[in-house]
Phi, psi and omega in degrees: 000146188269142182250008184293124193289336188278348177243145176272141178283117182233161179286177181297328178293309185293332170304306174307306181300318177296315173300325186286315179308311188293315180295324174290326172302308182298317181296313185295321178291334182278335178280338193289135173228168168113195187246140177279174181292327180280335170294335174282324175298314181296322181293325179286324179283330178295308182305316187292323176296317177300319174299316180296314181295317175299320180284341174266338177269313182309322179295326176298309187294317183303314185298311187301312177290336182288310185296323182289320180287338181289322178294316185290329171297316182297314189298323181292326179290156168266113189250007183295322174270359176279151179274162186297324182297313181298322174300314183288327173290332183282000000 
């Protein structure tokens, strides 16, 4: 028997059961796959943050390219002889 303070003294039968339980636990942990609940929550938070940034940034880029294409089309047209009101209506 062991006299180490970290271990409880158990009989031979209890020691064998403990070893068997530890072995079964190791085997079960080795077969486990997948994501924990905390991992899943962190993934959902990350996806939510990316979606939030995308929803705030994409409209700015769409507006920018819309204005840019409008300015390019006006620049290509001959607007030198048009009145201010005609340009605004176009």
